[in-house]
C-alpha positions in Angstrom: 198.5 15.3 160.0 200.5 12.7 161.6 199.8 9.6 159.8 200.4 5.8 159.8 201.2 3.3 157.4 199.8 -0.5 157.5 199.6 -2.9 154.7 196.7 -3.9 152.7 197.9 -4.5 149.1 195.1 -7.1 148.4 192.0 -5.7 149.5 193.0 -1.7 149.2 191.6 -1.1 145.9 189.3 -4.1 145.6 187.5 -4.9 142.4 188.1 -2.4 139.6 184.2 -2.6 139.4 183.9 -1.0 142.6 182.9 2.5 143.5 186.1 3.3 145.4 188.3 1.6 142.9 186.3 4.0 140.4 186.9 7.2 142.4 190.6 6.5 142.8 191.0 6.5 139.2 189.0 9.4 138.2 190.9 11.6 140.8 194.3 10.0 140.2 193.4 10.6 136.5 192.8 14.1 136.7 195.5 14.9 138.6 198.0 13.0 136.3 196.6 14.5 133.4 195.5 10.8 131.6 192.5 9.2 130.5 190.2 7.6 133.4 191.0 4.0 132.9 193.1 1.9 134.9 195.5 1.4 132.1 196.0 5.3 131.5 197.0 6.1 135.0 198.9 2.9 135.6 201.6 4.2 133.0 201.0 7.7 133.9 202.6 6.8 137.4 204.9 5.2 135.4 206.3 7.9 133.1 206.3 9.6 136.9 208.7 7.0 138.3 210.9 7.3 135.6 211.0 11.6 135.5 210.7 13.7 138.7 209.7 11.0 141.0 210.5 13.0 144.2 208.2 15.9 143.2 205.0 13.6 142.6 205.5 12.2 146.3 205.8 15.6 147.6 202.7 16.3 145.9 201.3 13.1 147.0 202.3 13.8 151.2 201.7 17.3 150.7 199.2 17.9 153.9 201.5 15.5 155.7 203.3 16.7 158.6 204.7 13.4 160.3 204.8 9.8 159.3 204.8 7.1 161.5 206.1 3.8 159.2 205.2 0.4 160.9 207.7 -2.4 160.3 204.8 -5.0 159.4 206.0 -5.1 155.8 208.2 -7.7 156.1 212.3 -7.8 154.7 213.6 -4.2 156.0 216.4 -4.3 153.4 213.7 -4.2 150.4 212.2 -1.0 151.3 214.1 2.8 152.2 214.6 3.1 155.8 211.8 4.8 157.9 213.6 8.3 158.1 213.4 8.3 154.3 210.0 9.9 154.6 211.5 13.0 156.1 212.5 14.8 152.9 208.8 15.0 152.0 207.3 16.0 155.7 207.5 19.1 157.4 208.7 16.8 160.7 210.8 13.8 161.4 209.7 10.3 160.9 208.8 7.8 163.7 208.5 4.2 164.3 205.9 1.7 165.1 207.3 -1.9 166.2 205.4 -4.9 165.3 205.5 -7.1 167.9 205.2 -10.3 165.8 208.4 -9.3 164.0 210.1 -8.8 166.9 209.5 -12.2 168.8 209.7 -13.8 165.7 213.5 -12.7 165.3 214.1 -13.4 169.1 212.7 -16.9 168.7 214.8 -17.2 165.8 218.5 -16.2 167.6 217.5 -18.4 170.6 217.0 -21.5 168.5 220.0 -20.8 167.3 222.0 -20.5 170.2 220.3 -23.5 172.1 219.5 -26.8 171.1 217.3 -27.5 174.5 214.0 -26.3 174.4 214.3 -24.9 178.0 217.2 -23.2 177.7 216.2 -22.0 174.2 212.9 -20.6 175.3 214.1 -18.7 178.3 217.2 -17.3 176.1 213.7 -16.3 173.1 211.9 -14.3 176.1 215.1 -12.5 177.7 215.8 -11.5 174.0 212.4 -9.9 173.5 212.3 -8.2 177.1 215.6 -6.5 176.1 214.5 -5.5 172.7 210.9 -3.9 174.0 212.9 -2.2 176.9 215.2 -0.9 174.6 212.7 0.7 172.3 210.7 1.9 174.9 213.7 4.2 175.9 214.2 5.1 172.0 212.7 8.7 171.1 212.4 7.3 167.5 209.8 4.8 168.6 206.2 6.0 168.7 204.8 3.0 169.3 203.5 -0.7 168.9 201.4 -3.1 166.7 200.2 -6.0 167.1 199.2 -8.3 163.4 197.3 -10.7 165.9 194.5 -10.6 163.8 196.4 -11.7 160.8 198.0 -14.6 162.5 195.6 -16.3 165.1 192.9 -14.1 167.0 191.9 -11.2 168.5 191.3 -12.9 171.2 194.1 -12.7 173.6 194.0 -15.5 176.2 194.0 -14.0 179.9 195.6 -17.1 181.6 199.0 -18.4 180.6 199.7 -22.5 180.3 203.2 -22.4 180.8 203.7 -26.1 179.8 201.4 -25.6 176.8 203.7 -22.6 175.9 206.9 -24.8 176.0 205.0 -27.7 173.6 204.6 -25.2 170.9 208.2 -23.7 171.5 209.4 -27.8 171.4 207.6 -28.1 167.7 209.5 -24.9 166.8 212.7 -26.1 167.6 212.1 -29.4 166.4 211.4 -27.7 162.8 214.1 -25.6 163.0 216.8 -28.7 163.5 215.3 -30.4 160.6 216.1 -27.2 158.4 212.5 -25.7 158.3 213.4 -22.2 158.0 209.7 -21.4 157.4 208.5 -22.9 160.8 208.3 -18.9 162.0 206.3 -17.7 158.5 203.7 -15.3 159.9 204.5 -16.5 163.3 200.9 -18.0 164.1 201.4 -19.6 167.6 198.4 -18.6 169.7 199.6 -19.3 172.8 203.1 -17.7 171.8 201.5 -14.6 170.3 199.3 -14.1 173.2 202.5 -14.5 175.7 204.6 -11.9 174.2 201.0 -9.7 173.9 200.9 -10.0 177.8 204.5 -9.1 178.5 204.9 -5.8 175.9 201.9 -4.8 177.9 203.4 -5.7 181.4 206.3 -4.0 180.1 204.7 -0.5 179.5 202.2 -0.6 181.9 205.2 -1.5 184.4 207.0 1.9 182.4 208.3 4.3 184.8 209.4 6.8 182.3 206.5 9.0 181.9 204.2 8.9 178.7 203.2 5.0 178.1 203.5 4.1 174.6 200.4 2.8 173.0 200.2 -0.6 171.1 198.0 -0.4 167.8 196.1 -3.4 166.6 195.1 -4.4 163.5 191.5 -4.9 163.8 188.1 -5.9 160.9 189.9 -5.7 157.2 192.1 -7.6 156.0 192.2 -11.3 157.9 190.4 -12.9 154.8 191.5 -16.6 155.4 190.1 -16.5 158.9 186.5 -16.2 160.2 185.1 -12.2 160.1 184.3 -12.4 163.3 186.9 -13.2 164.8 188.5 -9.9 164.1 185.9 -8.1 166.0 187.6 -5.8 168.3 185.5 -6.3 170.8 187.6 -9.9 171.7 189.8 -7.0 173.0 187.9 -6.3 175.9 189.1 -8.3 178.4 192.9 -7.2 177.3 191.5 -3.8 177.4 190.8 -4.5 181.0 193.7 -6.8 182.3 195.9 -3.1 181.3 194.1 0.2 182.3 197.1 1.9 181.3 198.3 0.7 178.5 197.2 3.1 175.8 195.3 0.8 172.8 194.3 1.9 169.4 192.0 0.0 167.9 193.1 0.3 163.4 191.1 0.2 160.6 187.9 1.5 162.8 187.3 -2.4 163.3 185.7 -2.0 159.7 182.8 -3.8 159.3 182.9 -3.6 163.5 182.8 0.4 163.9 180.1 0.5 166.3 181.9 -2.0 168.8 185.1 0.2 168.2 183.5 3.5 169.2 182.2 2.1 172.3 185.0 1.0 173.4 186.8 3.8 172.9 183.5 5.5 175.2 183.8 3.0 177.7 187.5 2.9 178.1 189.9 5.3 179.2 192.8 3.7 177.2 190.9 2.9 173.9 191.7 5.4 170.8 189.4 4.7 167.8 192.0 5.2 164.5 189.5 5.9 161.9 192.4 4.5 159.2 192.5 1.9 156.3 188.8 2.5 155.1 190.1 5.1 153.3 190.6 4.7 150.6 188.8 1.1 151.0 185.1 2.3 150.7 183.1 3.9 148.3 182.3 7.9 149.6 179.0 6.7 150.9 180.7 4.4 153.4 183.4 6.5 154.6 180.8 8.9 155.8 179.0 6.3 157.6 182.4 4.6 159.3 182.6 8.4 160.3 179.0 9.3 161.8 179.2 5.6 163.8 182.4 6.4 165.2 181.1 9.9 166.5 177.6 8.6 167.6 178.8 7.4 170.7 183.2 8.1 171.0 184.3 11.2 172.5 186.4 13.2 169.9 189.4 13.5 171.8 189.4 9.3 171.3 189.3 9.8 167.9 192.3 9.4 165.7 193.0 9.4 161.6 195.7 7.7 159.9 196.3 6.9 155.9 197.1 3.3 156.5 199.7 4.3 153.5 201.9 1.7 151.8 204.5 1.3 149.2 202.7 4.1 147.1 202.9 7.5 147.7 199.1 7.3 145.9 197.5 6.1 148.6 198.8 8.7 151.0 197.2 11.6 148.5 194.0 9.5 148.3 193.7 8.8 151.7 194.0 12.4 152.6 191.8 14.3 149.9 189.0 11.6 151.1 189.3 12.2 154.2 188.7 15.7 154.2 186.1 15.4 152.0 184.4 13.1 154.1 185.0 15.1 157.6 183.5 18.3 155.3 180.3 16.1 154.6 179.4 15.0 157.8 180.1 18.1 160.1 178.1 20.0 157.6 175.5 18.1 158.3 175.8 18.5 161.9 176.5 22.1 161.5 173.2 22.9 159.3 171.2 21.5 161.6 172.1 22.8 164.5 174.1 20.5 166.6 177.6 21.8 165.8 178.6 25.4 165.7 181.5 26.0 162.7 184.2 26.6 165.2 183.2 23.6 166.9 183.3 21.9 163.7 186.7 23.4 162.8 187.6 22.1 166.3 187.0 18.7 166.0 189.0 18.3 162.5 192.1 19.8 164.0 191.7 17.2 166.6 190.8 14.2 164.7 193.5 14.8 162.1 196.4 16.7 164.5 195.9 17.0 167.9 194.9 13.3 169.0 197.8 11.5 167.4 200.1 14.1 168.6 198.9 13.5 172.0 198.5 9.9 172.2 202.1 9.4 170.1 203.6 11.8 172.2 204.6 13.7 168.5 205.8 17.4 170.3 204.2 18.9 167.1 203.3 22.2 166.3 199.9 22.7 164.3 200.8 26.3 162.6 198.4 28.4 161.4 197.8 30.0 157.7 195.2 32.6 156.8 192.5 32.6 154.3 191.1 34.3 151.4 187.6 33.3 149.4 185.5 34.8 146.4 185.1 35.6 142.3 182.1 38.1 141.6 180.2 37.7 138.2 182.8 40.1 136.5 185.7 37.7 137.2 186.9 39.8 139.1 188.7 38.4 142.5 186.8 39.5 145.2 189.2 38.4 148.6 188.1 38.2 152.4 191.0 37.7 154.3 190.8 36.8 157.8 193.4 35.1 160.3 193.4 31.7 161.0 193.1 31.8 164.5 189.9 34.5 164.3 188.2 32.2 161.1 188.1 29.3 163.4 186.8 30.9 166.6 184.2 33.0 164.8 183.2 30.8 162.2 179.6 30.7 163.7 178.6 33.4 161.6 179.4 33.4 157.7 181.0 36.5 155.3 178.0 38.9 154.3 178.1 39.7 151.1 177.1 43.0 150.6 177.2 43.4 146.8 174.1 42.5 145.6 171.7 44.3 146.9 170.8 46.8 149.8 168.7 44.5 151.0 168.4 40.8 152.2 172.2 39.3 152.8 173.8 35.7 151.3 175.8 33.8 153.3 179.3 32.6 152.0 180.4 28.7 152.3 183.7 27.9 151.7 184.5 24.4 149.7 187.3 23.4 151.8 188.2 20.7 148.6 189.6 23.5 146.6 191.8 24.7 149.5 195.4 25.7 148.7 198.4 27.4 149.8 198.8 30.9 148.4 198.4 32.9 146.2 201.2 34.7 148.9 203.1 33.2 151.6 200.9 33.3 155.2 197.8 33.0 153.1 195.4 30.1 151.9 193.1 29.8 149.1 189.6 28.6 149.0 186.8 28.9 146.4 183.1 29.7 148.1 179.5 29.5 147.4 176.6 32.2 148.4 173.7 30.4 150.1 170.6 31.8 151.4 170.1 31.8 155.6 168.7 28.1 155.1 171.6 26.9 153.3 170.3 26.8 149.9 172.0 27.8 146.7 171.3 31.1 145.6 170.5 31.7 142.3 172.7 34.5 141.4 176.0 32.9 142.3 177.8 32.1 139.9 180.0 28.7 141.3 176.2 27.3 142.3 175.4 27.9 138.7 178.1 25.8 137.5 177.5 23.0 140.4 173.9 22.7 139.5 174.7 22.5 135.6 177.3 19.7 136.6 174.5 18.0 138.0 171.9 18.3 135.7 174.4 16.7 133.4 175.4 13.9 135.5 171.5 12.9 136.0 171.8 12.6 132.5 175.0 10.3 131.9 177.1 13.5 131.0 180.3 14.1 132.9 182.8 16.4 131.3 186.7 17.2 131.7 187.9 20.8 131.3 191.4 22.0 130.5 192.6 25.9 130.3 195.2 27.9 128.7 196.3 31.3 130.8 197.3 33.7 128.7 198.7 36.5 129.9 200.9 39.9 129.3 203.1 40.9 131.8 203.9 45.0 131.8 206.8 46.8 134.0 205.5 48.9 136.7 206.5 52.3 136.5 205.0 54.0 139.5 202.2 53.4 141.1 199.6 54.3 138.4 201.3 53.7 135.1 202.9 51.0 133.3 205.3 50.0 130.2 206.0 47.3 127.8 208.6 44.9 128.2 211.6 45.6 126.9 214.0 43.7 125.2 213.6 42.2 121.4 212.8 38.8 119.6 208.9 38.2 121.8 207.4 35.9 119.1 205.4 32.2 120.0 207.1 29.6 121.2 210.6 31.9 120.9 213.2 30.8 123.6 214.6 34.0 124.4 211.5 35.3 125.3 212.1 32.9 128.1 214.9 34.4 129.1 213.5 37.9 130.1 213.5 38.6 133.5 209.7 38.7 133.6 210.0 35.4 132.8 212.4 34.3 135.4 211.6 36.2 138.0 207.5 35.9 137.8 206.7 32.8 135.8 209.1 30.5 137.2 208.2 31.7 140.9 205.0 31.2 139.9 205.9 27.7 138.3 207.0 26.6 142.0 204.0 27.8 143.8 202.1 26.3 141.5 203.7 22.4 141.6 203.7 23.0 145.6 199.7 23.3 145.2 199.8 20.5 143.4 199.6 21.8 140.0 201.0 20.3 137.4 201.4 23.0 134.6 201.6 20.7 131.1 203.9 23.6 129.8 204.7 27.7 129.7 205.5 29.2 126.2 205.5 33.0 125.1 202.6 34.0 122.8 203.6 36.2 119.4 202.5 39.7 121.3 205.2 41.9 123.5 205.7 40.3 127.5 202.6 37.5 126.0 202.9 34.0 127.6 200.4 31.0 127.9 200.5 28.4 130.8 198.6 25.4 129.8 196.9 23.9 132.7 196.4 20.1 133.4 192.6 18.8 132.8 190.4 17.8 135.2 186.7 17.5 136.5 184.7 21.0 135.0 184.4 22.4 138.5 188.5 21.8 139.7 189.5 22.8 136.1 187.7 26.1 137.1 188.9 26.7 140.6 192.4 25.6 139.3 192.4 28.5 136.9 191.2 31.1 138.8 193.8 30.1 141.6 196.8 30.1 139.2 195.8 34.0 137.6 196.0 34.6 141.2 199.3 33.1 141.6 200.7 34.4 138.5 199.2 38.0 139.4 201.2 37.8 143.1 204.6 36.9 141.5 204.4 39.4 138.9 203.1 42.4 141.4 205.8 41.0 144.1 208.3 41.6 141.1 207.5 45.0 140.2 205.6 44.3 137.0 201.4 43.8 136.1 199.6 40.8 134.9 197.1 41.4 132.4 194.1 39.3 131.1 193.5 42.4 129.0 192.1 40.7 125.6 193.7 43.3 122.9 196.5 45.4 124.6 197.8 45.6 121.1 196.7 47.2 118.8 198.7 45.7 116.1 199.5 42.6 118.0 197.8 39.3 118.6 194.9 39.6 121.5 194.9 37.4 124.9 192.5 34.9 125.3 191.6 31.9 127.6 190.9 28.8 125.5 189.4 25.8 126.9 189.6 22.6 126.0 186.5 20.1 126.7 185.6 16.5 127.0 182.7 14.3 127.8 184.7 12.1 130.3 181.7 10.2 131.0 181.9 6.4 129.6 179.2 7.7 126.9 181.8 10.5 125.5 183.0 8.5 123.0 180.0 8.0 121.4 179.1 10.2 118.2 175.6 10.0 119.2 176.1 12.0 122.2 179.2 14.1 121.0 178.2 15.4 117.9 174.7 16.6 119.2 176.5 18.2 121.9 178.4 20.2 120.0 175.9 21.0 117.0 173.7 22.6 120.5 176.5 25.1 121.5 177.3 25.9 118.2 173.2 26.2 117.6 173.1 28.8 120.8 177.0 30.2 120.1 175.5 33.9 119.5 174.0 33.7 122.6 176.8 32.2 124.6 179.4 35.0 123.8 177.7 37.2 126.3 179.1 35.5 128.7 182.4 34.4 127.2 183.1 38.0 125.6 181.4 39.6 128.3 183.1 42.9 127.8 183.3 45.3 124.8 186.9 45.2 124.8 186.7 41.4 124.0 185.2 42.0 120.9 188.8 43.9 119.6 190.7 40.7 119.7 187.7 38.8 117.9 189.6 39.0 114.3 189.4 36.8 111.3 192.9 35.9 110.3 194.5 35.8 113.7 194.3 32.6 115.2 191.7 33.9 117.6 188.7 31.7 116.4 187.4 33.9 113.9 183.9 35.3 113.2 181.8 32.6 112.1 179.7 30.2 113.8 181.7 27.1 112.5 183.8 24.4 113.5 186.7 22.6 112.1 189.0 19.6 112.9 192.9 21.0 113.8 191.1 24.6 112.7 192.5 27.5 115.0 190.3 29.8 112.8 187.0 28.3 114.1 185.4 29.2 117.4 184.9 25.5 117.6 188.3 23.4 117.0 187.9 19.9 116.8 191.0 17.5 117.9 189.6 13.7 118.8 186.5 12.1 119.3 184.5 14.3 122.0 188.3 16.5 122.9 186.8 19.7 121.4 188.8 23.5 122.4 186.6 26.2 122.5 188.6 29.3 121.7 185.6 32.1 121.3 186.7 33.0 125.6 188.8 35.3 126.7 190.2 36.2 130.3 187.5 38.8 131.2 184.7 36.3 131.2 183.3 34.8 134.5 184.5 31.0 134.0 181.6 29.6 135.7 178.9 31.7 133.9 180.7 31.0 131.0 181.0 27.4 131.0 177.7 26.8 132.5 176.5 28.8 129.4 178.2 26.6 127.2 177.3 22.9 128.8 174.0 24.0 129.2 173.4 24.5 125.8 175.8 21.1 124.8 173.6 19.3 126.9 170.2 20.5 125.4 171.3 19.8 122.3 172.1 15.9 123.7 168.6 16.1 125.2 167.1 17.3 121.5 169.0 15.1 119.2 170.5 18.1 117.7 172.2 17.3 114.5 175.5 19.0 113.7 174.3 20.4 110.6 177.7 22.4 110.1 180.2 20.8 108.0 183.6 20.5 108.9 185.4 23.7 108.1 189.7 23.2 107.6 190.0 26.4 106.0 189.8 30.2 107.5 185.7 30.2 107.0 186.6 34.0 106.5 188.9 33.2 103.4 185.6 31.0 101.7 183.5 32.4 98.7 180.0 32.6 100.3 178.5 29.3 98.0 181.6 27.2 99.7 180.2 28.9 103.4 176.5 27.5 102.3 177.7 24.8 101.5 179.4 24.2 105.1 176.3 25.5 106.4 178.4 28.4 107.6 176.1 31.8 107.6 176.1 33.2 111.1 178.8 35.8 112.8 179.4 36.2 116.1 178.0 39.3 117.7 180.5 42.2 116.8 
């Protein structure tokens, strides 16, 4: 999607107590794997800058096809050249020329060359015209930008008073001659600002080169030192009428004058509404309202979007993710209410995020389609429905049917595009989905919907959760279509470096790591486990639903890499009778503000322990799962207990509300399993359940019956 950089460094995040700021910190902390605080996020970003910063920039700019870079940021020598971003995007960057910067340089040069005001003024105008004509012919320049709203006002005077212009210029020249080098700081001289804009518009209007390059106008937010009403795009109406052949792009949706922006774009053929800037400046509801207000009257072909990213790569990431969420929320409502079909909604997204900017800026980019694959069933088996994207966009009015539940009726599969990622193989994308009834309501049997409703219930009680999964797996070599054999070689042991030298690790795991990294999943650690061919991949922590989605996607990526290279990946809990089994441990934290309170997390884990035997039906969902459940094997053991840093108990306390659940394996459906765990914990909080189990710091199986009784370790997991 083409995007444009602007500058609002003093207002982009707003107060640290604002919803937009809190949302941004929550999002970034999940990606960076740190605590949900500004200081933690800042420190994590500093670490990224000191390590592989380009990889982080690549992640932040993922999904962006081309960047349009304006030069309104100040001294160009302090920044990378505009085309520096080419290494992170699929298509070359283009320039947006700031008119006020060009005019200021032209005046500076003229004042140095001439001491007589009339001559200096004439030379400044000639310099400016020459500079604009040069840029009109420059293919690297996509358009122009005016920040007049930050310098004087948007009400551009239609009449040119030459005498007044010369008086203003005389004052500038006098200041320059007196050594006042700051005379042009900000270049806020109303008659001159207006005059240079008229020159630019006239040159574009009369340009016979074919495509007419647009002028962007900063509007709305940003001019905090001027009356708010002065930044309304309505002031541009006369200028718009005067130059009907000059494309005008109103930036920032004109916020808070969004409806005025939409009106101008609807009423004038040369006006376009750009919804950048409000992402991530506004709260979620504010962003959705901006989209709704623009769509009230404005034709879709007149709507653009830009990140308004600047300085920091994180501003791009937040803007891209948040506009996707806003468009999904708004357009899904229109579809559910019958105002749009899915195909029409999809086309609107393509037009706003790509096609319209591609046309207005004459970028000549190609939108390259991919493919889509969703689904996982109750048995945690991936259900992949593959559709070529063009077909998906064409026939999206009819959702996919799920046929595995009942011979009568139907459930409809609704993709959640917030989970969309490229992969698990070339030419495909993965998106998680929810089963819904015809009326759009959730299906009670849908595992993912159950977890979503569980999290909503927790949020209503002031509880939010962060999860982090460990992907344990075993690789076998494929000998023919139906048979597999253990990996050859020796020396496979926990964290043994030579186990990572095996071709299976190099061909499968390293390839998978590259794909996961490209998808924005930053692996915290990969190491060998104890059994032959057994490895563990530690995924980053994330909000609960996102973490489960990421787990399933990561498994698919590794499995695909293994199959492609002649191996087979399995999550079998006990592939070798005499070796350690394979689990799917999950780290859990209560991430809401009350999560550090013992009065919250102790009852929570007391609830989990109270119902752990019943929870095992979901976490140990297969008879084979119980082959792994043994004492003395670091598998969590067989006793219902917890212990600080004790790997022989089903629940290992790490610090505060951060605990590890060890009694779960890869055969479990993680949506169902975590729903059971979280619901049990929430019930414990509601009931103020007492943590009657003592802190068991040894293997419960090695304790005497009296020692176990002292710790209230009495029950065992089902066998």
